[in-house]
C-alpha positions as CSV (number, residue, x, y, z in Angstrom):
1,M,-71.1,-24.7,-66.5
2,T,-68.1,-25.4,-68.7
3,N,-64.7,-26.0,-67.3
4,V,-63.7,-22.6,-68.8
5,G,-66.4,-20.9,-66.7
6,E,-65.2,-22.8,-63.6
7,L,-61.6,-21.6,-64.3
8,W,-62.7,-17.9,-64.6
9,R,-65.0,-18.1,-61.6
10,N,-62.1,-19.5,-59.5
11,L,-59.6,-16.9,-60.8
12,I,-62.0,-14.1,-60.0
13,A,-62.6,-15.3,-56.5
14,A,-58.8,-15.7,-55.9
15,G,-58.1,-12.4,-57.5
16,I,-60.6,-10.6,-55.3
17,T,-59.1,-12.3,-52.3
18,C,-55.6,-11.3,-53.4
19,G,-56.8,-7.7,-53.9
20,I,-58.2,-7.7,-50.3
21,L,-54.9,-9.1,-49.0
22,L,-52.9,-6.5,-50.8
23,W,-55.1,-3.7,-49.4
24,F,-54.2,-4.8,-45.9
25,A,-50.6,-5.6,-46.7
26,D,-47.9,-3.7,-45.0
27,A,-44.3,-3.6,-46.2
28,G,-43.8,-7.1,-44.8
29,T,-40.7,-9.0,-45.8
30,P,-39.6,-10.7,-49.0
31,L,-38.7,-13.7,-46.8
32,S,-42.4,-14.0,-45.8
33,F,-43.3,-14.1,-49.5
34,L,-40.7,-16.7,-50.2
35,V,-41.9,-18.8,-47.2
36,G,-45.4,-18.5,-48.6
37,L,-44.4,-20.0,-51.9
38,V,-42.5,-22.9,-50.3
39,Y,-45.4,-23.4,-47.9
40,A,-47.9,-23.4,-50.8
41,S,-45.8,-26.0,-52.7
42,F,-45.8,-28.4,-49.8
43,F,-49.5,-27.7,-49.1
44,E,-50.2,-28.7,-52.7
45,Y,-48.2,-31.9,-52.3
46,F,-49.8,-32.9,-48.9
47,Y,-53.3,-31.9,-49.9
48,H,-53.1,-33.9,-53.1
49,R,-51.5,-36.9,-51.6
50,C,-53.1,-37.1,-48.1
51,I,-56.5,-35.7,-48.9
52,G,-57.1,-36.2,-52.6
53,H,-55.8,-39.7,-52.6
54,S,-57.0,-40.9,-49.2
55,T,-59.9,-42.6,-47.6
56,V,-59.7,-40.4,-44.5
57,F,-61.5,-37.4,-46.2
58,P,-64.2,-39.1,-48.3
59,L,-65.8,-36.0,-49.8
60,A,-62.6,-34.4,-51.0
61,A,-61.2,-37.8,-52.1
62,E,-64.3,-38.6,-54.1
63,K,-64.1,-35.2,-55.9
64,H,-60.5,-36.0,-56.8
65,R,-61.3,-39.5,-57.8
66,E,-63.9,-38.1,-60.2
67,H,-61.1,-35.9,-61.7
68,H,-59.0,-39.0,-62.3
69,R,-61.9,-41.0,-63.7
70,E,-63.0,-38.2,-66.1
71,W,-59.4,-37.2,-67.1
72,R,-57.6,-40.5,-67.4
73,G,-55.6,-42.3,-70.1
74,E,-56.1,-40.8,-73.6
75,G,-58.9,-38.6,-72.1
76,A,-56.4,-36.8,-69.8
77,L,-55.9,-34.4,-72.6
78,S,-59.1,-33.2,-74.3
79,N,-60.7,-30.4,-76.3
80,D,-64.0,-31.1,-74.6
81,R,-64.6,-27.9,-72.6
82,T,-67.8,-29.3,-71.1
83,K,-66.0,-32.0,-69.1
84,Q,-66.3,-31.4,-65.4
85,H,-64.1,-32.1,-62.3
86,L,-61.1,-30.0,-63.6
87,N,-61.1,-27.1,-61.1
88,E,-61.8,-26.8,-57.4
89,A,-65.2,-25.5,-56.3
90,W,-65.2,-21.6,-56.3
91,Y,-65.4,-21.5,-52.5
92,F,-62.4,-23.9,-51.9
93,F,-59.8,-21.2,-52.0
94,P,-61.4,-18.6,-49.8
95,A,-62.1,-21.3,-47.2
96,A,-58.5,-22.7,-47.5
97,L,-57.1,-19.2,-47.2
98,L,-59.0,-18.6,-44.0
99,A,-57.4,-21.7,-42.5
100,H,-53.9,-20.7,-43.8
101,F,-54.4,-17.2,-42.4
102,S,-54.7,-18.7,-38.9
103,I,-51.4,-20.5,-39.4
104,A,-49.7,-17.5,-40.9
105,E,-51.0,-15.2,-38.2
106,F,-49.6,-17.6,-35.6
107,F,-46.1,-17.8,-37.1
108,F,-45.5,-14.4,-38.7
109,T,-45.8,-10.8,-37.5
110,A,-46.4,-9.8,-41.1
111,P,-48.4,-12.7,-42.6
112,W,-49.7,-10.7,-45.6
113,P,-46.8,-11.3,-48.0
114,M,-47.1,-15.1,-47.2
115,L,-50.8,-15.1,-48.0
116,V,-50.3,-13.1,-51.2
117,A,-47.7,-15.7,-52.3
118,F,-50.2,-18.5,-51.4
119,T,-52.9,-16.7,-53.4
120,L,-50.7,-16.2,-56.5
121,F,-49.5,-19.8,-56.2
122,Y,-53.2,-21.0,-56.2
123,M,-54.0,-18.8,-59.2
124,Q,-51.2,-20.2,-61.3
125,F,-52.2,-23.7,-60.2
126,E,-55.8,-23.2,-61.5
127,I,-54.6,-21.7,-64.8
128,F,-51.9,-24.2,-65.6
129,H,-53.9,-27.2,-64.4
130,W,-56.7,-26.2,-66.7
131,A,-54.2,-25.7,-69.6
132,T,-52.5,-29.0,-68.9
133,H,-55.7,-30.9,-69.5
134,I,-57.2,-28.8,-72.3
135,E,-55.6,-29.3,-75.7
136,D,-55.3,-26.3,-78.1
137,N,-55.6,-23.7,-75.3
138,W,-54.6,-20.1,-75.7
139,I,-52.1,-20.3,-72.7
140,D,-50.0,-23.0,-74.3
141,D,-50.4,-21.3,-77.7
142,I,-48.4,-18.4,-76.2
143,L,-46.0,-20.4,-74.1
144,Y,-45.0,-22.8,-76.9
145,R,-43.8,-19.9,-79.0
146,I,-41.0,-19.3,-76.6
147,P,-38.3,-21.9,-77.2
148,V,-37.0,-22.4,-73.6
149,V,-40.4,-22.1,-72.1
150,K,-41.8,-24.6,-74.6
151,S,-39.5,-27.4,-73.5
152,F,-40.1,-26.6,-69.8
153,R,-43.9,-26.5,-70.3
154,R,-43.9,-29.8,-72.2
155,E,-42.0,-31.4,-69.3
156,H,-44.5,-29.9,-66.9
157,V,-47.5,-31.3,-68.8
158,N,-45.8,-34.7,-69.1
159,W,-45.1,-34.7,-65.3
160,H,-48.8,-34.2,-64.5
161,L,-50.1,-36.6,-67.2
162,W,-47.7,-39.3,-65.8
163,H,-49.5,-38.8,-62.4
164,H,-52.8,-39.6,-64.2
165,K,-51.3,-42.9,-65.5
166,M,-49.6,-43.7,-62.1
167,P,-51.7,-42.0,-59.4
168,K,-49.3,-43.0,-56.6
169,E,-46.5,-40.9,-58.1
170,K,-45.9,-37.2,-58.8
171,F,-48.3,-35.5,-56.4
172,N,-46.8,-32.0,-56.8
173,F,-48.3,-30.2,-59.8
174,T,-46.1,-27.1,-59.7
175,P,-42.3,-27.2,-60.4
176,P,-39.8,-27.6,-58.8
177,Y,-41.9,-30.5,-57.2
178,P,-40.2,-30.3,-53.8
179,G,-42.6,-32.7,-52.1
180,D,-42.1,-35.4,-54.7
181,Y,-38.4,-35.2,-54.5
182,L,-38.2,-35.0,-50.7
183,F,-40.7,-37.9,-50.2
184,G,-39.6,-40.1,-53.1
185,T,-42.8,-39.9,-55.2
186,D,-41.0,-38.5,-58.2
187,I,-40.1,-42.0,-59.5
188,D,-40.6,-42.7,-63.1
189,W,-40.8,-46.5,-63.3
190,A,-40.3,-46.4,-67.1
191,E,-36.8,-45.1,-66.6
């Protein structure tokens, strides 16, 4: 399967999950949605740093090391849509959401907005992570036509590609990179 197929498979799985969540959602609170976005951002940071780059969880770490081996250096950006190890396995998100549901259910009386936020965060991660590594993709073709967005997106791509050069830095993928700023892994040694 090509990495484009992996991307669509993951988006469909997350989209169905989001639809199910919205079906059960009550009014909830905007605060719960906001907490979900912040939570997802810190989860992204800690999952990437503590699981993807650790020896404690060998299976997850090995999959992530494969991502770094296949998408490194000049090959971190490619038009080769057959390269693997770009997206998570399709079952990763539903399994992760089940674990996060337990946490949300414990802390919130209305966890659905938080889980919808987490789902949307994951979907944007999959889309933009794919677009960050695939040159000449339709997403950036659209975004690069918008002047303000173009410079923001270029900075975003450079942030992630820097991580591929210096894997002990810049673990957050999604701006505004709160984990990196809070824990000091936003350092650009070239500055």
